[in-house]
N, C-alpha and C positions, 0 to 999 in steps of 0.2 A: 571221618568220622572219628576216627582212632585218634589222630593229633587233638581232635578239640576237647580239652578238659576246663571246667568253670573252677574246679580245686582252687586256683590261685585268685581268681577274682569272684568267689560267690559272694564273700564278705562287703563289697563295693556294690553291691545291686540293692538299690534303695529303693524301688518300685515294688508296689505287693505282689505276691508271686501266689497263686495255686497251681502247686503240684499235682499233676494225676500219679494215681499208682495201683493199676488193676492187679489182679489175681493172675498169676497165667502169665506173666509179663516173659515174652522170651528174646527179646533184645537187649532192655536195658535193666536186668534184673538186681533189684538191690539200690540202684541209682538215684529211684526220685526220692525216697527215706537219707540218701549220702548228700543232696542237693538241700533238703530241708533241714538235715542238722547241720550244714555250712553255712546257710542264709541267716544274716542279722536281721533283715526287713521284716515286714508284715506279712504273714506266712503261711496257707497254709495246705496240709498235706490232705489229698481227696482220694480215700482209699475207695474203691469198686470192687466188688465179689461176684464169683461166680455164682454164688447163690443169686444172687438179682438179674443175673445175665449179664453183668458187665465186667467181663475177664478178660482175658488178653489183651495184646498191644493195639492202642487207640481204644478201645472196647467196642469191636464194632457193632455187636448184636444190641447195645442199649445206648444207641448215641442220644435219645432223646433226653433220655435220664442225664448223662455228660451234660449234655447242653443245656441242661437247667440247671446244674449244679456252679456252670462257669458262669451262665448268665446271671444267676445269683451273688458269684463272688465278685463277679465287677460291679454288680448294682451298689450292693452293698461299700466296695470301695470307691464307686465314682461319688456315690452320696455323699460320704466324708468328704471329698475333695471338695464338691460343692458345696458342704456346709462350712467350712474354710474360706471360702471367696470372701471378700469385702463388698458389701452392698450399700 
């Protein structure tokens, strides 16, 4: 992981991205916001709070909430793709 960097390629990403950013992140502190700011594609920064029990890396105590947020994001963007398909 130490050599893996998105800084040089983030602007080339074209697919919509949902970036999860929980309180009390231990391993990637600040990196979700950095990635969000570097992207030029459609993007959403999903904040997860300790008040909701959705803190820590991968939000382990709030998987239902996280999965719902991810599925909502995917549904929204897949509907946009479907709306653009020729009929």
